[in-house]
MARKE-107995 format. One record per residue (C-alpha): residue number from 0; x, y, z; residue in three letters. Coordinates in steps of 0.1 Angstrom, whole numbers, plus 2048, in hexadecimal, padded with zeros to 3 digits. Layout:
MARKE-107995
LOTOR/NUM/X/Y/Z/ALA
...
This chain:
MARKE-107995
LOTOR/0/DDA/1F6/924/UNK
LOTOR/1/DFB/1F2/92D/UNK
LOTOR/2/E0E/1F9/910/UNK
LOTOR/3/E31/1E3/919/UNK
LOTOR/4/E18/1C4/91A/UNK
LOTOR/5/E00/1D0/8FD/UNK
LOTOR/6/E26/1CC/8E7/UNK
LOTOR/7/E35/1AC/8F5/UNK
LOTOR/8/E0D/1A2/8E8/UNK
LOTOR/9/E17/1AD/8C5/UNK
LOTOR/10/E3B/1A1/8C4/UNK
LOTOR/11/E2C/182/8CD/UNK
LOTOR/12/E0F/17D/8B5/UNK
LOTOR/13/E20/18D/89A/UNK
LOTOR/14/E43/174/8A2/UNK
LOTOR/15/E2A/157/8A7/UNK
LOTOR/16/E1B/15C/884/UNK
LOTOR/17/E39/169/86F/UNK
LOTOR/18/E49/149/87C/UNK
LOTOR/19/E33/12E/870/UNK
LOTOR/20/E3A/11C/84E/UNK
LOTOR/21/E1C/121/842/UNK
LOTOR/22/E20/144/83F/UNK
LOTOR/23/E40/143/82F/UNK
LOTOR/24/E39/12B/819/UNK
LOTOR/25/E17/143/80A/UNK
LOTOR/26/E2C/163/811/UNK
LOTOR/27/E46/152/7F6/UNK
LOTOR/28/E33/142/7E3/UNK
LOTOR/29/E16/15E/7D9/UNK
LOTOR/30/E2A/171/7C5/UNK
LOTOR/31/E31/151/7B2/UNK
LOTOR/32/E0C/144/7B3/UNK
LOTOR/33/E02/165/7A0/UNK
LOTOR/34/E1B/164/789/UNK
LOTOR/35/E12/140/77E/UNK
LOTOR/36/DEB/14E/77F/UNK
LOTOR/37/DF6/165/762/UNK
LOTOR/38/E0B/14C/750/UNK
LOTOR/39/DFA/12B/755/UNK
LOTOR/40/DDB/135/742/UNK
LOTOR/41/DF1/13C/71F/UNK
LOTOR/42/E05/11A/725/UNK
LOTOR/43/DE8/10A/726/UNK
LOTOR/44/DD8/118/705/UNK
LOTOR/45/DFF/10D/6F8/UNK
LOTOR/46/DFB/0EA/705/UNK
LOTOR/47/DD5/0E8/6F8/UNK
LOTOR/48/DDC/0F3/6D4/UNK
LOTOR/49/DE2/0D4/6BD/UNK
LOTOR/50/DE7/0D1/699/UNK
LOTOR/51/DCF/0E3/680/UNK
LOTOR/52/DB3/0D3/67C/UNK
LOTOR/53/DA2/0C9/65C/UNK
LOTOR/54/D82/0DA/64F/UNK
LOTOR/55/D71/0D2/62F/UNK
LOTOR/56/D5A/0EA/620/UNK
LOTOR/57/D3F/0E2/607/UNK
LOTOR/58/D36/106/5F6/UNK
LOTOR/59/D19/0FF/5E5/UNK
LOTOR/60/D17/124/5DB/UNK
LOTOR/61/D39/120/5C9/UNK
LOTOR/62/D45/146/5D8/UNK
LOTOR/63/D52/140/5F8/UNK
LOTOR/64/D5F/127/5FD/UNK
LOTOR/65/D81/134/5F2/UNK
LOTOR/66/D82/14C/609/UNK
LOTOR/67/D8A/135/626/UNK
LOTOR/68/DB2/136/630/UNK
LOTOR/69/DC2/11C/645/UNK
LOTOR/70/DCC/12A/668/UNK
LOTOR/71/DE6/119/685/UNK
LOTOR/72/DC3/10B/68F/UNK
LOTOR/73/DB0/0FD/673/UNK
LOTOR/74/DB5/0F3/64E/UNK
LOTOR/75/D9D/0F6/630/UNK
LOTOR/76/D99/0E6/615/UNK
LOTOR/77/D76/0E7/5FB/UNK
LOTOR/78/D66/0C9/5F1/UNK
LOTOR/79/D52/0C4/5D6/UNK
LOTOR/80/D29/0CD/5D6/UNK
LOTOR/81/D1F/0AF/5ED/UNK
LOTOR/82/CF9/0A8/5F6/UNK
LOTOR/83/CEC/0AB/617/UNK
LOTOR/84/CE6/08A/61D/UNK
LOTOR/85/D09/07C/613/UNK
LOTOR/86/D1E/097/627/UNK
LOTOR/87/D1B/080/640/UNK
LOTOR/88/D27/060/632/UNK
LOTOR/89/D46/075/622/UNK
LOTOR/90/D4A/081/646/UNK
LOTOR/91/D4E/05C/653/UNK
LOTOR/92/D63/04F/635/UNK
LOTOR/93/D7D/06B/63E/UNK
LOTOR/94/D84/053/65F/UNK
LOTOR/95/D8C/074/678/UNK
LOTOR/96/D9F/086/65E/UNK
LOTOR/97/D86/09C/65A/UNK
LOTOR/98/D7F/0B4/675/UNK
LOTOR/99/D5F/0C1/66C/UNK
LOTOR/100/D4B/0CA/64C/UNK
LOTOR/101/D3F/0EB/646/UNK
LOTOR/102/D20/0EF/62D/UNK
LOTOR/103/D19/10D/61F/UNK
LOTOR/104/CF7/111/60C/UNK
LOTOR/105/CF3/11D/5E9/UNK
LOTOR/106/CDA/137/5F9/UNK
LOTOR/107/CF5/143/618/UNK
LOTOR/108/CEE/16A/604/UNK
LOTOR/109/CCF/168/60E/UNK
LOTOR/110/CCC/154/62D/UNK
LOTOR/111/CED/15D/63E/UNK
LOTOR/112/CEE/139/64C/UNK
LOTOR/113/D07/11E/649/UNK
LOTOR/114/D09/0FC/65A/UNK
LOTOR/115/D29/0E3/66D/UNK
LOTOR/116/D26/0C2/66D/UNK
LOTOR/117/D3C/0AC/684/UNK
LOTOR/118/D38/092/69C/UNK
LOTOR/119/D45/0A2/6B7/UNK
LOTOR/120/D3A/0C8/6C1/UNK
LOTOR/121/D54/0E0/6B2/UNK
LOTOR/122/D66/0F9/6C3/UNK
LOTOR/123/D59/11F/6C3/UNK
LOTOR/124/D7B/12B/6B2/UNK
LOTOR/125/D6F/119/690/UNK
LOTOR/126/D49/129/693/UNK
LOTOR/127/D5C/145/698/UNK
LOTOR/128/D72/145/67F/UNK
LOTOR/129/D5B/138/664/UNK
LOTOR/130/D45/156/671/UNK
LOTOR/131/D61/174/66C/UNK
LOTOR/132/D69/163/649/UNK
LOTOR/133/D43/163/63C/UNK
LOTOR/134/D3B/180/64D/UNK
LOTOR/135/D55/194/635/UNK
LOTOR/136/D50/181/61A/UNK
LOTOR/137/D2C/186/617/UNK
LOTOR/138/D2D/1AA/61F/UNK
LOTOR/139/D49/1B1/601/UNK
LOTOR/140/D2E/199/5E5/UNK
LOTOR/141/D12/1B8/5F6/UNK
LOTOR/142/D26/1D4/5F1/UNK
LOTOR/143/D34/1C7/5D0/UNK
LOTOR/144/D0C/1C0/5C2/UNK
LOTOR/145/D06/1E8/5C7/UNK
LOTOR/146/D1F/1EA/5A4/UNK
LOTOR/147/D29/20C/5B5/UNK
LOTOR/148/D50/213/5AA/UNK
LOTOR/149/D65/217/5CE/UNK
LOTOR/150/D48/210/5E1/UNK
LOTOR/151/D5E/1F2/5F8/UNK
LOTOR/152/D76/211/5FF/UNK
LOTOR/153/D5E/22E/60A/UNK
LOTOR/154/D4D/214/621/UNK
LOTOR/155/D6D/20B/62F/UNK
LOTOR/156/D7B/22B/631/UNK
LOTOR/157/D56/237/642/UNK
LOTOR/158/D5B/21C/663/UNK
LOTOR/159/D6B/236/67D/UNK
LOTOR/160/D70/22E/69D/UNK
LOTOR/161/D6F/249/6BA/UNK
LOTOR/162/D86/246/6D8/UNK
LOTOR/163/D7D/25E/6F4/UNK
LOTOR/164/D96/266/70E/UNK
LOTOR/165/D89/278/72E/UNK
LOTOR/166/D9B/293/741/UNK
LOTOR/167/D9B/2A6/75D/UNK
LOTOR/168/DAB/2CA/761/UNK
LOTOR/169/DBB/2DE/77B/UNK
LOTOR/170/DB3/304/785/UNK
LOTOR/171/DCA/30D/766/UNK
LOTOR/172/DB7/2F7/74F/UNK
LOTOR/173/DD2/2DF/746/UNK
LOTOR/174/DCB/2BA/747/UNK
LOTOR/175/DD8/2A7/764/UNK
LOTOR/176/DC7/287/768/UNK
LOTOR/177/DAF/26C/754/UNK
LOTOR/178/D91/261/75E/UNK
LOTOR/179/D97/23D/753/UNK
LOTOR/180/DBA/23C/76A/UNK
LOTOR/181/DA2/24C/786/UNK
LOTOR/182/D90/230/782/UNK
LOTOR/183/DA6/213/77F/UNK
LOTOR/184/DBA/221/7A1/UNK
LOTOR/185/D9A/225/7B7/UNK
LOTOR/186/D8E/1FE/7AA/UNK
LOTOR/187/DB6/1F6/7B5/UNK
LOTOR/188/DB4/205/7D8/UNK
LOTOR/189/D91/1F9/7DE/UNK
LOTOR/190/D9E/1D2/7D3/UNK
LOTOR/191/DBB/1DA/7E8/UNK
LOTOR/192/DA6/1E4/808/UNK
LOTOR/193/D8E/1C7/802/UNK
LOTOR/194/DA7/1AD/7FD/UNK
LOTOR/195/DBC/1B8/81C/UNK
LOTOR/196/DA1/1BA/831/UNK
LOTOR/197/D91/198/825/UNK
LOTOR/198/DB4/185/82B/UNK
LOTOR/199/DC2/194/84B/UNK
LOTOR/200/DA4/199/85E/UNK
LOTOR/201/D9E/172/855/UNK
LOTOR/202/DC0/16B/862/UNK
LOTOR/203/DB5/17D/883/UNK
LOTOR/204/D97/167/889/UNK
LOTOR/205/DAB/149/881/UNK
LOTOR/206/DC8/154/89B/UNK
LOTOR/207/DAB/15C/8B9/UNK
LOTOR/208/D9B/137/8AE/UNK
LOTOR/209/DBF/125/8B0/UNK
LOTOR/210/DC8/137/8D5/UNK
LOTOR/211/DAB/130/8E2/UNK
LOTOR/212/DAD/10B/8D8/UNK
LOTOR/213/DCF/104/8E2/UNK
LOTOR/214/DC1/112/907/UNK
LOTOR/215/DE0/130/8FD/UNK
LOTOR/216/DCA/14B/908/UNK
LOTOR/217/DC2/13D/92A/UNK
LOTOR/218/DE7/146/935/UNK
LOTOR/219/DEB/165/91F/UNK
LOTOR/220/DC6/176/930/UNK
LOTOR/221/DD4/16F/953/UNK
LOTOR/222/DEE/18B/94B/UNK
LOTOR/223/DE2/1A5/936/UNK
LOTOR/224/DBE/1AF/931/UNK
LOTOR/225/DA5/1A7/913/UNK
LOTOR/226/DA4/1C3/8FF/UNK
LOTOR/227/DD0/1C4/901/UNK
LOTOR/228/DCF/1A3/8F4/UNK
LOTOR/229/DB6/1AA/8D8/UNK
LOTOR/230/DC8/1CA/8CC/UNK
LOTOR/231/DEA/1B7/8CB/UNK
LOTOR/232/DDB/1A1/8B6/UNK
LOTOR/233/DCC/1B6/89F/UNK
LOTOR/234/DED/1CD/8A0/UNK
LOTOR/235/E03/1AD/898/UNK
LOTOR/236/DED/1A0/87A/UNK
LOTOR/237/DF0/1C3/86B/UNK
LOTOR/238/E11/1C3/86D/UNK
LOTOR/239/E13/19D/85F/UNK
LOTOR/240/E00/1AC/83E/UNK
LOTOR/241/E1B/1C9/83D/UNK
LOTOR/242/E3A/1B3/83E/UNK
LOTOR/243/E29/199/825/UNK
LOTOR/244/E22/1BB/80F/UNK
LOTOR/245/E44/1BF/814/UNK
LOTOR/246/E51/1A3/80A/UNK
LOTOR/247/E3E/1A4/7EB/UNK
LOTOR/248/E4B/1C4/7E3/UNK
LOTOR/249/E6C/1B6/7E4/UNK
LOTOR/250/E64/19D/7CA/UNK
LOTOR/251/E55/1B6/7B4/UNK
LOTOR/252/E74/1CC/7B8/UNK
LOTOR/253/E8B/1AD/7AB/UNK
LOTOR/254/E72/1A4/78D/UNK
LOTOR/255/E73/1C6/782/UNK
LOTOR/256/E9C/1C7/787/UNK
LOTOR/257/EA2/1A6/776/UNK
LOTOR/258/E87/1B1/758/UNK
LOTOR/259/EA2/1D1/754/UNK
LOTOR/260/EBF/1BD/755/UNK
LOTOR/261/EB7/1A7/73D/UNK
LOTOR/262/EAB/1C2/727/UNK
LOTOR/263/ECC/1D4/72C/UNK
LOTOR/264/EDE/1B2/724/UNK
LOTOR/265/ECC/1AE/704/UNK
LOTOR/266/EDD/1AC/6E3/UNK
LOTOR/267/EDE/1CC/6CD/UNK
LOTOR/268/ECB/1BC/6B3/UNK
LOTOR/269/EB1/1BB/6CB/UNK
LOTOR/270/EB3/1D8/6DB/UNK
LOTOR/271/EB3/1E9/6BA/UNK
LOTOR/272/E94/1DA/6B0/UNK
LOTOR/273/E85/1E2/6D3/UNK
LOTOR/274/E8D/208/6CD/UNK
LOTOR/275/E80/203/6AD/UNK
LOTOR/276/E5E/1F4/6B5/UNK
LOTOR/277/E5B/211/6D1/UNK
LOTOR/278/E5F/22F/6BD/UNK
LOTOR/279/E43/220/6AA/UNK
LOTOR/280/E2B/225/6C5/UNK
LOTOR/281/E16/246/6C6/UNK
LOTOR/282/E2C/25D/6DA/UNK
LOTOR/283/E0C/273/6E2/UNK
LOTOR/284/DFA/258/6F7/UNK
LOTOR/285/E17/24E/70D/UNK
LOTOR/286/E1C/271/713/UNK
LOTOR/287/DF7/274/71F/UNK
LOTOR/288/DF8/254/736/UNK
LOTOR/289/E16/262/746/UNK
LOTOR/290/E06/286/74D/UNK
LOTOR/291/DE7/274/759/UNK
LOTOR/292/DFC/25D/775/UNK
LOTOR/293/E11/27D/77E/UNK
LOTOR/294/DF1/291/781/UNK
LOTOR/295/DE8/27B/799/UNK
LOTOR/296/DEC/28C/7BE/UNK
LOTOR/297/DF5/26B/7C8/UNK
LOTOR/298/E04/27B/7ED/UNK
LOTOR/299/DDE/282/7F6/UNK
LOTOR/300/DCC/268/7E5/UNK
LOTOR/301/DE6/24C/7F9/UNK
LOTOR/302/DDF/25D/819/UNK
LOTOR/303/DBC/25B/817/UNK
LOTOR/304/DC3/235/810/UNK
LOTOR/305/DD3/22F/82C/UNK
LOTOR/306/DBD/23E/842/UNK
LOTOR/307/D9B/22E/833/UNK
LOTOR/308/DB4/20D/834/UNK
LOTOR/309/DBE/212/855/UNK
LOTOR/310/D98/218/863/UNK
LOTOR/311/D8B/1FD/84F/UNK
LOTOR/312/D9D/1E2/85B/UNK
LOTOR/313/D9E/1EB/880/UNK
LOTOR/314/D78/1E7/87D/UNK
LOTOR/315/D75/1CA/86C/UNK
LOTOR/316/D96/1B8/87D/UNK
LOTOR/317/D81/1C1/89C/UNK
LOTOR/318/D65/1AF/892/UNK
LOTOR/319/D76/192/889/UNK
LOTOR/320/D8A/18D/8AB/UNK
LOTOR/321/D6B/193/8BF/UNK
LOTOR/322/D5B/179/8A7/UNK
LOTOR/323/D79/165/8AA/UNK
LOTOR/324/D76/160/8D0/UNK
LOTOR/325/D54/156/8D0/UNK
LOTOR/326/D58/133/8C0/UNK
LOTOR/327/D6E/112/8C7/UNK
LOTOR/328/D72/108/8A5/UNK
LOTOR/329/D7E/115/886/UNK
LOTOR/330/D60/103/877/UNK
LOTOR/331/D4A/115/88B/UNK
LOTOR/332/D57/13B/883/UNK
LOTOR/333/D45/13B/864/UNK
LOTOR/334/D23/146/871/UNK
LOTOR/335/D36/164/87C/UNK
LOTOR/336/D4E/167/862/UNK
LOTOR/337/D35/161/842/UNK
LOTOR/338/D1C/188/84F/UNK
LOTOR/339/D3E/19B/851/UNK
LOTOR/340/D4B/191/82F/UNK
LOTOR/341/D27/196/81C/UNK
LOTOR/342/D2B/1B5/828/UNK
LOTOR/343/D4D/1BE/818/UNK
LOTOR/344/D42/1AD/7F9/UNK
LOTOR/345/D29/1C3/7F5/UNK
LOTOR/346/D3B/1E0/7F8/UNK
LOTOR/347/D53/1D6/7DF/UNK
LOTOR/348/D31/1CF/7C8/UNK
LOTOR/349/D24/1F2/7D3/UNK
LOTOR/350/D47/1FE/7C5/UNK
LOTOR/351/D48/1F1/7A8/UNK
LOTOR/352/D24/203/7A1/UNK
LOTOR/353/D32/21F/7AD/UNK
LOTOR/354/D4E/21D/792/UNK
LOTOR/355/D2F/22D/778/UNK
LOTOR/356/D25/249/790/UNK
LOTOR/357/D3B/251/7A9/UNK
LOTOR/358/D27/271/7B8/UNK
LOTOR/359/D04/25A/7B5/UNK
LOTOR/360/CEC/258/7D4/UNK
LOTOR/361/CF8/234/7DE/UNK
LOTOR/362/D21/23C/7DB/UNK
LOTOR/363/D1B/25D/7F2/UNK
LOTOR/364/D06/24A/80A/UNK
LOTOR/365/D1A/228/80C/UNK
LOTOR/366/D3A/241/812/UNK
LOTOR/367/D2F/24A/830/UNK
LOTOR/368/D24/227/83D/UNK
LOTOR/369/D42/218/850/UNK
LOTOR/370/D40/1F5/846/UNK
LOTOR/371/D41/1FF/81F/UNK
LOTOR/372/D51/222/822/UNK
LOTOR/373/D79/20F/820/UNK
LOTOR/374/D6E/201/7FF/UNK
LOTOR/375/D56/21A/7EE/UNK
LOTOR/376/D69/235/7F9/UNK
LOTOR/377/D8B/22B/7E3/UNK
LOTOR/378/D74/225/7C6/UNK
LOTOR/379/D68/24C/7C9/UNK
LOTOR/380/D8B/25F/7D7/UNK
LOTOR/381/D9B/25F/7B6/UNK
LOTOR/382/D7C/276/7A9/UNK
LOTOR/383/D84/294/7BE/UNK
LOTOR/384/D6A/28B/7DB/UNK
LOTOR/385/D5F/2AA/7EF/UNK
LOTOR/386/D73/2B0/80E/UNK
LOTOR/387/D5B/2AD/826/UNK
LOTOR/388/D4E/28D/81A/UNK
LOTOR/389/D6C/27E/822/UNK
LOTOR/390/D70/28F/843/UNK
LOTOR/391/D51/285/84E/UNK
LOTOR/392/D54/262/843/UNK
LOTOR/393/D72/25A/854/UNK
LOTOR/394/D69/265/871/UNK
LOTOR/395/D4E/250/871/UNK
LOTOR/396/D64/232/865/UNK
LOTOR/397/D7E/234/885/UNK
LOTOR/398/D5F/23F/89E/UNK
LOTOR/399/D4E/224/895/UNK
LOTOR/400/D6F/20D/893/UNK
LOTOR/401/D74/218/8B6/UNK
LOTOR/402/D56/20F/8C2/UNK
LOTOR/403/D52/1EF/8B0/UNK
LOTOR/404/D78/1E6/8BF/UNK
LOTOR/405/D68/1EE/8E3/UNK
LOTOR/406/D49/1D7/8DB/UNK
LOTOR/407/D5D/1BC/8D1/UNK
LOTOR/408/D74/1BD/8ED/UNK
LOTOR/409/D5B/1B9/906/UNK
LOTOR/410/D4D/19F/8ED/UNK
LOTOR/411/D76/190/8F1/UNK
LOTOR/412/D74/191/911/UNK
LOTOR/413/D56/17B/91A/UNK
LOTOR/414/D5C/162/8FD/UNK
LOTOR/415/D83/15C/8FD/UNK
LOTOR/416/D7D/145/922/UNK
LOTOR/417/D5F/134/915/UNK
LOTOR/418/D61/112/903/UNK
LOTOR/419/D43/0F8/8FB/UNK
LOTOR/420/D2A/10F/8F2/UNK
LOTOR/421/D18/11A/8D2/UNK
LOTOR/422/D15/142/8D3/UNK
LOTOR/423/CFD/154/8C2/UNK
LOTOR/424/CFD/177/8B3/UNK
LOTOR/425/CE0/17C/8D4/UNK
LOTOR/426/CF9/177/8E8/UNK
LOTOR/427/D13/185/8DD/UNK
LOTOR/428/CFF/1A7/8DD/UNK
LOTOR/429/CFC/19D/902/UNK
LOTOR/430/D21/1A1/90B/UNK
LOTOR/431/D28/1BC/8F6/UNK
LOTOR/432/D0C/1CC/90C/UNK
């Protein structure tokens, strides 16, 4: 392979994608969209909130209506006992001022059931509010019925919640990391691999189909080998992805700097209040979190992640490039893209299942299968996977990646100059052979 031609192809493909307005817009707007996805639900909830709705209570037991207190969403008023057949008349007479009528029957202590009447289905928040209030009131009434002094306090003090914190220790017996943190790290690395491979693999296929549709590829292959062109596209798309990640990292850094600047320029009163609130936090818990984060062997973790990241990207990118060369239009690429996406999604689902049992049979087997190992192994990696498993898995991954790159280049060589045919998987196998 001619290195000069290869680097020229990488440069050409990289500039062709980075210079597009769509790429620039997506790169610049993606952080804003991510922030929007986090802020929009809260804004919608604020916009959706309205004035407190009036709920009338008909308490036939005469005991529990007074326990309902006004909230931001609902105001409660206790009405005189009204027969069931006249409740609807009273509701209609209010002419929309009453949102709903809550009827507490006289035998609520035995039936444990109440009814809400309205013209339209009420919000679930009202049901939840009624359930919470009456459950507490009925429980307190039941406790009082035993006539045992201090029973309510005894029961309240007996309600004990247990918090489980799992740790791993080093050879000296000191706690170095948290199992919960390991699970979070593994899932984050798996999701990063999943998103990167899926997004940029699809970008490779789109680039191949676009060049074929525009007939540019006919000029390019006259001066370079198909393998050089395909690898050039794969490497250039990888550089495009790294460019986006770098830009997003800069945005994150600017955001963190802006937040810190705002914190430094806040008024002394606000600063004192913030320090007072932080002083009330449990220091021991914070120290445990910091200790767990520092206890992770980040160098080893990131090194192995990069190995699987590159191997998985090379494997799937070669498939996307080979399949893209066999079609004339982007719409025709779905028949080849869908099976590959299903494999990636299956790997993610298997990885999520391995979070409960990282050393289970399914997780170990899928860690050796090249199509699933880049994602599944990321889930298992923080749980101290044996070195021989990692080494074997990496060798299988890269061996399969290079093998499929070779086969994809043969498909690419034949399909890149073929037009007007609907290619099947059977034909692709012939081209690969």
